[in-house]
PDB file of N, CA, C and O in Angstrom:
ATOM      1  N   MET A   1      19.927 -73.244  83.174  1.00  0.00           N
ATOM      2  CA  MET A   1      18.653 -73.589  82.604  1.00  0.00           C
ATOM      3  C   MET A   1      17.891 -72.284  82.425  1.00  0.00           C
ATOM      4  O   MET A   1      17.748 -71.501  83.365  1.00  0.00           O
ATOM      5  N   THR A   2      17.413 -72.061  81.226  1.00  0.00           N
ATOM      6  CA  THR A   2      16.635 -70.852  80.983  1.00  0.00           C
ATOM      7  C   THR A   2      15.747 -71.066  79.776  1.00  0.00           C
ATOM      8  O   THR A   2      16.009 -71.924  78.933  1.00  0.00           O
ATOM      9  N   SER A   3      14.705 -70.282  79.708  1.00  0.00           N
ATOM     10  CA  SER A   3      13.844 -70.332  78.527  1.00  0.00           C
ATOM     11  C   SER A   3      13.539 -68.921  78.064  1.00  0.00           C
ATOM     12  O   SER A   3      12.478 -68.660  77.495  1.00  0.00           O
ATOM     13  N   GLY A   4      14.468 -68.014  78.307  1.00  0.00           N
ATOM     14  CA  GLY A   4      14.244 -66.621  77.945  1.00  0.00           C
ATOM     15  C   GLY A   4      14.011 -66.445  76.459  1.00  0.00           C
ATOM     16  O   GLY A   4      14.812 -66.892  75.638  1.00  0.00           O
ATOM     17  N   ASN A   5      12.921 -65.797  76.120  1.00  0.00           N
ATOM     18  CA  ASN A   5      12.572 -65.556  74.721  1.00  0.00           C
ATOM     19  C   ASN A   5      12.650 -64.067  74.448  1.00  0.00           C
ATOM     20  O   ASN A   5      12.016 -63.271  75.139  1.00  0.00           O
ATOM     21  N   LEU A   6      13.415 -63.694  73.457  1.00  0.00           N
ATOM     22  CA  LEU A   6      13.560 -62.285  73.117  1.00  0.00           C
ATOM     23  C   LEU A   6      12.576 -61.943  71.998  1.00  0.00           C
ATOM     24  O   LEU A   6      12.953 -61.727  70.846  1.00  0.00           O
ATOM     25  N   THR A   7      11.291 -61.902  72.389  1.00  0.00           N
ATOM     26  CA  THR A   7      10.223 -61.531  71.464  1.00  0.00           C
ATOM     27  C   THR A   7       9.471 -60.348  72.065  1.00  0.00           C
ATOM     28  O   THR A   7       9.625 -60.048  73.249  1.00  0.00           O
ATOM     29  N   THR A   8       8.675 -59.690  71.266  1.00  0.00           N
ATOM     30  CA  THR A   8       7.895 -58.546  71.761  1.00  0.00           C
ATOM     31  C   THR A   8       6.994 -58.971  72.907  1.00  0.00           C
ATOM     32  O   THR A   8       6.980 -58.318  73.950  1.00  0.00           O
ATOM     33  N   ASN A   9       6.240 -60.056  72.734  1.00  0.00           N
ATOM     34  CA  ASN A   9       5.354 -60.505  73.812  1.00  0.00           C
ATOM     35  C   ASN A   9       6.133 -60.904  75.054  1.00  0.00           C
ATOM     36  O   ASN A   9       5.701 -60.621  76.171  1.00  0.00           O
ATOM     37  N   ALA A  10       7.270 -61.555  74.875  1.00  0.00           N
ATOM     38  CA  ALA A  10       8.066 -61.940  76.038  1.00  0.00           C
ATOM     39  C   ALA A  10       8.534 -60.704  76.799  1.00  0.00           C
ATOM     40  O   ALA A  10       8.503 -60.679  78.029  1.00  0.00           O
ATOM     41  N   LEU A  11       8.959 -59.695  76.076  1.00  0.00           N
ATOM     42  CA  LEU A  11       9.449 -58.482  76.729  1.00  0.00           C
ATOM     43  C   LEU A  11       8.321 -57.696  77.393  1.00  0.00           C
ATOM     44  O   LEU A  11       8.544 -57.041  78.411  1.00  0.00           O
ATOM     45  N   ARG A  12       7.127 -57.752  76.837  1.00  0.00           N
ATOM     46  CA  ARG A  12       5.997 -56.992  77.385  1.00  0.00           C
ATOM     47  C   ARG A  12       5.253 -57.716  78.501  1.00  0.00           C
ATOM     48  O   ARG A  12       4.762 -57.077  79.432  1.00  0.00           O
ATOM     49  N   HIS A  13       5.161 -59.063  78.416  1.00  0.00           N
ATOM     50  CA  HIS A  13       4.237 -59.782  79.283  1.00  0.00           C
ATOM     51  C   HIS A  13       4.870 -60.826  80.198  1.00  0.00           C
ATOM     52  O   HIS A  13       4.251 -61.223  81.186  1.00  0.00           O
ATOM     53  N   ASN A  14       6.059 -61.272  79.903  1.00  0.00           N
ATOM     54  CA  ASN A  14       6.633 -62.382  80.664  1.00  0.00           C
ATOM     55  C   ASN A  14       7.695 -61.911  81.650  1.00  0.00           C
ATOM     56  O   ASN A  14       8.371 -60.903  81.443  1.00  0.00           O
ATOM     57  N   ILE A  15       7.813 -62.662  82.706  1.00  0.00           N
ATOM     58  CA  ILE A  15       8.939 -62.516  83.626  1.00  0.00           C
ATOM     59  C   ILE A  15       9.625 -63.876  83.615  1.00  0.00           C
ATOM     60  O   ILE A  15       9.033 -64.880  84.010  1.00  0.00           O
ATOM     61  N   GLU A  16      10.855 -63.904  83.168  1.00  0.00           N
ATOM     62  CA  GLU A  16      11.558 -65.166  83.041  1.00  0.00           C
ATOM     63  C   GLU A  16      12.891 -65.093  83.765  1.00  0.00           C
ATOM     64  O   GLU A  16      13.540 -64.048  83.819  1.00  0.00           O
ATOM     65  N   TYR A  17      13.274 -66.226  84.313  1.00  0.00           N
ATOM     66  CA  TYR A  17      14.528 -66.322  85.049  1.00  0.00           C
ATOM     67  C   TYR A  17      15.381 -67.425  84.455  1.00  0.00           C
ATOM     68  O   TYR A  17      14.859 -68.416  83.944  1.00  0.00           O
ATOM     69  N   GLY A  18      16.669 -67.257  84.520  1.00  0.00           N
ATOM     70  CA  GLY A  18      17.607 -68.315  84.188  1.00  0.00           C
ATOM     71  C   GLY A  18      18.304 -68.719  85.476  1.00  0.00           C
ATOM     72  O   GLY A  18      18.691 -67.858  86.266  1.00  0.00           O
ATOM     73  N   VAL A  19      18.469 -70.001  85.695  1.00  0.00           N
ATOM     74  CA  VAL A  19      19.132 -70.470  86.911  1.00  0.00           C
ATOM     75  C   VAL A  19      20.204 -71.493  86.539  1.00  0.00           C
ATOM     76  O   VAL A  19      20.093 -72.195  85.534  1.00  0.00           O
ATOM     77  N   GLU A  20      21.226 -71.560  87.357  1.00  0.00           N
ATOM     78  CA  GLU A  20      22.259 -72.578  87.177  1.00  0.00           C
ATOM     79  C   GLU A  20      22.050 -73.647  88.240  1.00  0.00           C
ATOM     80  O   GLU A  20      22.009 -73.351  89.435  1.00  0.00           O
ATOM     81  N   ILE A  21      21.920 -74.885  87.795  1.00  0.00           N
ATOM     82  CA  ILE A  21      21.731 -76.003  88.727  1.00  0.00           C
ATOM     83  C   ILE A  21      22.961 -76.889  88.634  1.00  0.00           C
ATOM     84  O   ILE A  21      23.314 -77.366  87.556  1.00  0.00           O
ATOM     85  N   ARG A  22      23.604 -77.103  89.759  1.00  0.00           N
ATOM     86  CA  ARG A  22      24.844 -77.882  89.768  1.00  0.00           C
ATOM     87  C   ARG A  22      24.636 -79.302  90.294  1.00  0.00           C
ATOM     88  O   ARG A  22      25.524 -80.145  90.162  1.00  0.00           O
ATOM     89  N   ASP A  23      23.497 -79.568  90.876  1.00  0.00           N
ATOM     90  CA  ASP A  23      23.202 -80.896  91.416  1.00  0.00           C
ATOM     91  C   ASP A  23      22.894 -81.840  90.245  1.00  0.00           C
ATOM     92  O   ASP A  23      21.851 -81.717  89.601  1.00  0.00           O
ATOM     93  N   GLU A  24      23.813 -82.787  89.973  1.00  0.00           N
ATOM     94  CA  GLU A  24      23.671 -83.652  88.791  1.00  0.00           C
ATOM     95  C   GLU A  24      22.406 -84.491  88.832  1.00  0.00           C
ATOM     96  O   GLU A  24      21.779 -84.699  87.793  1.00  0.00           O
ATOM     97  N   GLN A  25      22.018 -84.974  89.988  1.00  0.00           N
ATOM     98  CA  GLN A  25      20.809 -85.792  90.098  1.00  0.00           C
ATOM     99  C   GLN A  25      19.574 -84.956  89.760  1.00  0.00           C
ATOM    100  O   GLN A  25      18.673 -85.433  89.069  1.00  0.00           O
ATOM    101  N   LEU A  26      19.530 -83.730  90.237  1.00  0.00           N
ATOM    102  CA  LEU A  26      18.415 -82.841  89.938  1.00  0.00           C
ATOM    103  C   LEU A  26      18.369 -82.521  88.442  1.00  0.00           C
ATOM    104  O   LEU A  26      17.297 -82.506  87.838  1.00  0.00           O
ATOM    105  N   VAL A  27      19.542 -82.264  87.848  1.00  0.00           N
ATOM    106  CA  VAL A  27      19.608 -81.970  86.417  1.00  0.00           C
ATOM    107  C   VAL A  27      19.101 -83.172  85.614  1.00  0.00           C
ATOM    108  O   VAL A  27      18.343 -83.006  84.659  1.00  0.00           O
ATOM    109  N   ARG A  28      19.519 -84.375  85.999  1.00  0.00           N
ATOM    110  CA  ARG A  28      19.043 -85.574  85.298  1.00  0.00           C
ATOM    111  C   ARG A  28      17.526 -85.714  85.416  1.00  0.00           C
ATOM    112  O   ARG A  28      16.858 -86.066  84.444  1.00  0.00           O
ATOM    113  N   GLY A  29      16.986 -85.444  86.589  1.00  0.00           N
ATOM    114  CA  GLY A  29      15.538 -85.526  86.789  1.00  0.00           C
ATOM    115  C   GLY A  29      14.785 -84.519  85.928  1.00  0.00           C
ATOM    116  O   GLY A  29      13.769 -84.851  85.317  1.00  0.00           O
ATOM    117  N   ILE A  30      15.285 -83.294  85.883  1.00  0.00           N
ATOM    118  CA  ILE A  30      14.661 -82.260  85.053  1.00  0.00           C
ATOM    119  C   ILE A  30      14.737 -82.651  83.581  1.00  0.00           C
ATOM    120  O   ILE A  30      13.764 -82.502  82.841  1.00  0.00           O
ATOM    121  N   HIS A  31      15.900 -83.155  83.161  1.00  0.00           N
ATOM    122  CA  HIS A  31      16.075 -83.574  81.774  1.00  0.00           C
ATOM    123  C   HIS A  31      15.084 -84.686  81.419  1.00  0.00           C
ATOM    124  O   HIS A  31      14.455 -84.643  80.362  1.00  0.00           O
ATOM    125  N   ALA A  32      14.946 -85.666  82.289  1.00  0.00           N
ATOM    126  CA  ALA A  32      14.020 -86.774  82.034  1.00  0.00           C
ATOM    127  C   ALA A  32      12.581 -86.265  81.935  1.00  0.00           C
ATOM    128  O   ALA A  32      11.823 -86.701  81.068  1.00  0.00           O
ATOM    129  N   GLU A  33      12.209 -85.351  82.813  1.00  0.00           N
ATOM    130  CA  GLU A  33      10.851 -84.805  82.779  1.00  0.00           C
ATOM    131  C   GLU A  33      10.602 -84.026  81.486  1.00  0.00           C
ATOM    132  O   GLU A  33       9.540 -84.159  80.876  1.00  0.00           O
ATOM    133  N   LEU A  34      11.565 -83.223  81.071  1.00  0.00           N
ATOM    134  CA  LEU A  34      11.407 -82.470  79.825  1.00  0.00           C
ATOM    135  C   LEU A  34      11.319 -83.403  78.618  1.00  0.00           C
ATOM    136  O   LEU A  34      10.564 -83.133  77.684  1.00  0.00           O
ATOM    137  N   CYS A  35      12.073 -84.484  78.628  1.00  0.00           N
ATOM    138  CA  CYS A  35      11.990 -85.457  77.530  1.00  0.00           C
ATOM    139  C   CYS A  35      10.605 -86.089  77.478  1.00  0.00           C
ATOM    140  O   CYS A  35      10.063 -86.298  76.393  1.00  0.00           O
ATOM    141  N   GLU A  36      10.022 -86.396  78.643  1.00  0.00           N
ATOM    142  CA  GLU A  36       8.661 -86.938  78.684  1.00  0.00           C
ATOM    143  C   GLU A  36       7.662 -85.933  78.128  1.00  0.00           C
ATOM    144  O   GLU A  36       6.763 -86.303  77.373  1.00  0.00           O
ATOM    145  N   ILE A  37       7.809 -84.688  78.490  1.00  0.00           N
ATOM    146  CA  ILE A  37       6.896 -83.649  78.009  1.00  0.00           C
ATOM    147  C   ILE A  37       7.011 -83.507  76.490  1.00  0.00           C
ATOM    148  O   ILE A  37       6.001 -83.349  75.804  1.00  0.00           O
ATOM    149  N   MET A  38       8.235 -83.563  75.964  1.00  0.00           N
ATOM    150  CA  MET A  38       8.436 -83.427  74.519  1.00  0.00           C
ATOM    151  C   MET A  38       7.734 -84.544  73.758  1.00  0.00           C
ATOM    152  O   MET A  38       7.276 -84.333  72.635  1.00  0.00           O
ATOM    153  N   GLU A  39       7.644 -85.722  74.352  1.00  0.00           N
ATOM    154  CA  GLU A  39       6.972 -86.848  73.703  1.00  0.00           C
ATOM    155  C   GLU A  39       5.486 -86.576  73.507  1.00  0.00           C
ATOM    156  O   GLU A  39       4.852 -87.210  72.662  1.00  0.00           O
ATOM    157  N   LEU A  40       4.921 -85.649  74.268  1.00  0.00           N
ATOM    158  CA  LEU A  40       3.497 -85.324  74.156  1.00  0.00           C
ATOM    159  C   LEU A  40       3.201 -84.432  72.962  1.00  0.00           C
ATOM    160  O   LEU A  40       2.045 -84.297  72.561  1.00  0.00           O
ATOM    161  N   GLY A  41       4.225 -83.826  72.395  1.00  0.00           N
ATOM    162  CA  GLY A  41       4.052 -82.877  71.300  1.00  0.00           C
ATOM    163  C   GLY A  41       3.665 -83.557  69.995  1.00  0.00           C
ATOM    164  O   GLY A  41       3.758 -84.776  69.855  1.00  0.00           O
ATOM    165  N   ALA A  42       3.237 -82.750  69.061  1.00  0.00           N
ATOM    166  CA  ALA A  42       2.874 -83.239  67.732  1.00  0.00           C
ATOM    167  C   ALA A  42       3.272 -82.189  66.705  1.00  0.00           C
ATOM    168  O   ALA A  42       3.293 -80.993  66.998  1.00  0.00           O
ATOM    169  N   LEU A  43       3.582 -82.643  65.517  1.00  0.00           N
ATOM    170  CA  LEU A  43       3.890 -81.718  64.440  1.00  0.00           C
ATOM    171  C   LEU A  43       2.612 -81.037  63.980  1.00  0.00           C
ATOM    172  O   LEU A  43       1.564 -81.674  63.867  1.00  0.00           O
ATOM    173  N   VAL A  44       2.702 -79.756  63.719  1.00  0.00           N
ATOM    174  CA  VAL A  44       1.562 -78.982  63.241  1.00  0.00           C
ATOM    175  C   VAL A  44       1.921 -78.439  61.867  1.00  0.00           C
ATOM    176  O   VAL A  44       2.950 -77.788  61.689  1.00  0.00           O
ATOM    177  N   GLN A  45       1.070 -78.713  60.915  1.00  0.00           N
ATOM    178  CA  GLN A  45       1.296 -78.250  59.550  1.00  0.00           C
ATOM    179  C   GLN A  45       1.006 -76.750  59.455  1.00  0.00           C
ATOM    180  O   GLN A  45       0.214 -76.225  60.238  1.00  0.00           O
ATOM    181  N   PRO A  46       1.637 -76.057  58.506  1.00  0.00           N
ATOM    182  CA  PRO A  46       1.422 -74.606  58.374  1.00  0.00           C
ATOM    183  C   PRO A  46      -0.051 -74.206  58.243  1.00  0.00           C
ATOM    184  O   PRO A  46      -0.471 -73.204  58.822  1.00  0.00           O
ATOM    185  N   ALA A  47      -0.830 -74.970  57.495  1.00  0.00           N
ATOM    186  CA  ALA A  47      -2.249 -74.631  57.348  1.00  0.00           C
ATOM    187  C   ALA A  47      -2.977 -74.714  58.686  1.00  0.00           C
ATOM    188  O   ALA A  47      -3.816 -73.867  58.993  1.00  0.00           O
ATOM    189  N   GLU A  48      -2.658 -75.731  59.479  1.00  0.00           N
ATOM    190  CA  GLU A  48      -3.269 -75.870  60.810  1.00  0.00           C
ATOM    191  C   GLU A  48      -2.846 -74.713  61.708  1.00  0.00           C
ATOM    192  O   GLU A  48      -3.653 -74.175  62.465  1.00  0.00           O
ATOM    193  N   MET A  49      -1.575 -74.339  61.615  1.00  0.00           N
ATOM    194  CA  MET A  49      -1.078 -73.245  62.442  1.00  0.00           C
ATOM    195  C   MET A  49      -1.799 -71.947  62.103  1.00  0.00           C
ATOM    196  O   MET A  49      -2.072 -71.143  62.994  1.00  0.00           O
ATOM    197  N   SER A  50      -2.107 -71.737  60.845  1.00  0.00           N
ATOM    198  CA  SER A  50      -2.857 -70.537  60.441  1.00  0.00           C
ATOM    199  C   SER A  50      -4.235 -70.523  61.087  1.00  0.00           C
ATOM    200  O   SER A  50      -4.695 -69.479  61.551  1.00  0.00           O
ATOM    201  N   VAL A  51      -4.893 -71.674  61.119  1.00  0.00           N
ATOM    202  CA  VAL A  51      -6.210 -71.766  61.761  1.00  0.00           C
ATOM    203  C   VAL A  51      -6.082 -71.481  63.254  1.00  0.00           C
ATOM    204  O   VAL A  51      -6.851 -70.692  63.803  1.00  0.00           O
ATOM    205  N   TYR A  52      -5.120 -72.116  63.910  1.00  0.00           N
ATOM    206  CA  TYR A  52      -4.918 -71.900  65.349  1.00  0.00           C
ATOM    207  C   TYR A  52      -4.612 -70.438  65.639  1.00  0.00           C
ATOM    208  O   TYR A  52      -5.101 -69.877  66.619  1.00  0.00           O
ATOM    209  N   SER A  53      -3.811 -69.831  64.792  1.00  0.00           N
ATOM    210  CA  SER A  53      -3.444 -68.432  64.976  1.00  0.00           C
ATOM    211  C   SER A  53      -4.672 -67.533  64.864  1.00  0.00           C
ATOM    212  O   SER A  53      -4.836 -66.603  65.653  1.00  0.00           O
ATOM    213  N   ALA A  54      -5.529 -67.807  63.892  1.00  0.00           N
ATOM    214  CA  ALA A  54      -6.747 -67.009  63.718  1.00  0.00           C
ATOM    215  C   ALA A  54      -7.674 -67.160  64.922  1.00  0.00           C
ATOM    216  O   ALA A  54      -8.261 -66.181  65.381  1.00  0.00           O
ATOM    217  N   VAL A  55      -7.805 -68.368  65.428  1.00  0.00           N
ATOM    218  CA  VAL A  55      -8.641 -68.606  66.608  1.00  0.00           C
ATOM    219  C   VAL A  55      -8.064 -67.875  67.817  1.00  0.00           C
ATOM    220  O   VAL A  55      -8.799 -67.241  68.574  1.00  0.00           O
ATOM    221  N   ALA A  56      -6.753 -67.966  67.995  1.00  0.00           N
ATOM    222  CA  ALA A  56      -6.110 -67.283  69.125  1.00  0.00           C
ATOM    223  C   ALA A  56      -6.315 -65.776  69.033  1.00  0.00           C
ATOM    224  O   ALA A  56      -6.525 -65.119  70.053  1.00  0.00           O
ATOM    225  N   LYS A  57      -6.258 -65.228  67.843  1.00  0.00           N
ATOM    226  CA  LYS A  57      -6.471 -63.794  67.658  1.00  0.00           C
ATOM    227  C   LYS A  57      -7.891 -63.408  68.070  1.00  0.00           C
ATOM    228  O   LYS A  57      -8.089 -62.399  68.746  1.00  0.00           O
ATOM    229  N   ARG A  58      -8.884 -64.212  67.660  1.00  0.00           N
ATOM    230  CA  ARG A  58     -10.272 -63.922  68.044  1.00  0.00           C
ATOM    231  C   ARG A  58     -10.464 -64.022  69.552  1.00  0.00           C
ATOM    232  O   ARG A  58     -11.153 -63.194  70.147  1.00  0.00           O
ATOM    233  N   VAL A  59      -9.867 -65.019  70.163  1.00  0.00           N
ATOM    234  CA  VAL A  59      -9.972 -65.183  71.619  1.00  0.00           C
ATOM    235  C   VAL A  59      -9.332 -63.995  72.322  1.00  0.00           C
ATOM    236  O   VAL A  59      -9.890 -63.461  73.281  1.00  0.00           O
ATOM    237  N   ARG A  60      -8.168 -63.582  71.851  1.00  0.00           N
ATOM    238  CA  ARG A  60      -7.482 -62.435  72.446  1.00  0.00           C
ATOM    239  C   ARG A  60      -8.321 -61.168  72.314  1.00  0.00           C
ATOM    240  O   ARG A  60      -8.415 -60.387  73.260  1.00  0.00           O
ATOM    241  N   GLN A  61      -8.926 -60.961  71.156  1.00  0.00           N
ATOM    242  CA  GLN A  61      -9.774 -59.787  70.941  1.00  0.00           C
ATOM    243  C   GLN A  61     -10.999 -59.826  71.855  1.00  0.00           C
ATOM    244  O   GLN A  61     -11.382 -58.800  72.417  1.00  0.00           O
ATOM    245  N   ALA A  62     -11.610 -60.989  72.006  1.00  0.00           N
ATOM    246  CA  ALA A  62     -12.772 -61.123  72.888  1.00  0.00           C
ATOM    247  C   ALA A  62     -12.376 -60.856  74.336  1.00  0.00           C
ATOM    248  O   ALA A  62     -13.114 -60.208  75.078  1.00  0.00           O
ATOM    249  N   PHE A  63     -11.213 -61.354  74.734  1.00  0.00           N
ATOM    250  CA  PHE A  63     -10.725 -61.118  76.091  1.00  0.00           C
ATOM    251  C   PHE A  63     -10.495 -59.630  76.340  1.00  0.00           C
ATOM    252  O   PHE A  63     -10.919 -59.086  77.361  1.00  0.00           O
ATOM    253  N   GLU A  64      -9.823 -58.984  75.401  1.00  0.00           N
ATOM    254  CA  GLU A  64      -9.556 -57.553  75.545  1.00  0.00           C
ATOM    255  C   GLU A  64     -10.865 -56.761  75.587  1.00  0.00           C
ATOM    256  O   GLU A  64     -10.987 -55.812  76.361  1.00  0.00           O
ATOM    257  N   ALA A  65     -11.839 -57.141  74.765  1.00  0.00           N
ATOM    258  CA  ALA A  65     -13.133 -56.462  74.771  1.00  0.00           C
ATOM    259  C   ALA A  65     -13.829 -56.647  76.112  1.00  0.00           C
ATOM    260  O   ALA A  65     -14.451 -55.714  76.621  1.00  0.00           O
ATOM    261  N   SER A  66     -13.732 -57.836  76.687  1.00  0.00           N
ATOM    262  CA  SER A  66     -14.380 -58.072  77.988  1.00  0.00           C
ATOM    263  C   SER A  66     -13.704 -57.269  79.094  1.00  0.00           C
ATOM    264  O   SER A  66     -14.367 -56.857  80.046  1.00  0.00           O
ATOM    265  N   ARG A  67     -12.403 -57.040  78.984  1.00  0.00           N
ATOM    266  CA  ARG A  67     -11.690 -56.249  79.995  1.00  0.00           C
ATOM    267  C   ARG A  67     -12.112 -54.790  79.948  1.00  0.00           C
ATOM    268  O   ARG A  67     -12.175 -54.134  80.988  1.00  0.00           O
ATOM    269  N   THR A  68     -12.398 -54.276  78.774  1.00  0.00           N
ATOM    270  CA  THR A  68     -12.779 -52.861  78.666  1.00  0.00           C
ATOM    271  C   THR A  68     -14.210 -52.640  79.120  1.00  0.00           C
ATOM    272  O   THR A  68     -14.565 -51.528  79.511  1.00  0.00           O
ATOM    273  N   ARG A  69     -15.049 -53.689  79.076  1.00  0.00           N
ATOM    274  CA  ARG A  69     -16.442 -53.565  79.538  1.00  0.00           C
ATOM    275  C   ARG A  69     -16.536 -53.558  81.053  1.00  0.00           C
ATOM    276  O   ARG A  69     -17.465 -52.977  81.615  1.00  0.00           O
ATOM    277  N   ASN A  70     -15.584 -54.199  81.720  1.00  0.00           N
ATOM    278  CA  ASN A  70     -15.652 -54.339  83.193  1.00  0.00           C
ATOM    279  C   ASN A  70     -14.956 -53.232  83.862  1.00  0.00           C
ATOM    280  O   ASN A  70     -14.910 -53.184  85.091  1.00  0.00           O
TER     281      ASN A  70
END
């Protein structure tokens, strides 16, 4: 089980581990939980994603600015 992402942000900011789980009952439980979580998701249209991306960029810039003031 792993979620390693080979992206610039992942390489700069994340610490990720991959593990092997051999206990079948535990694997089934994890699988069921992940399926439940996936049901919470929603499709996002490209135009919406552009808006979210712009908002995230502004939030990130504000955060970075606040770090340099302190």
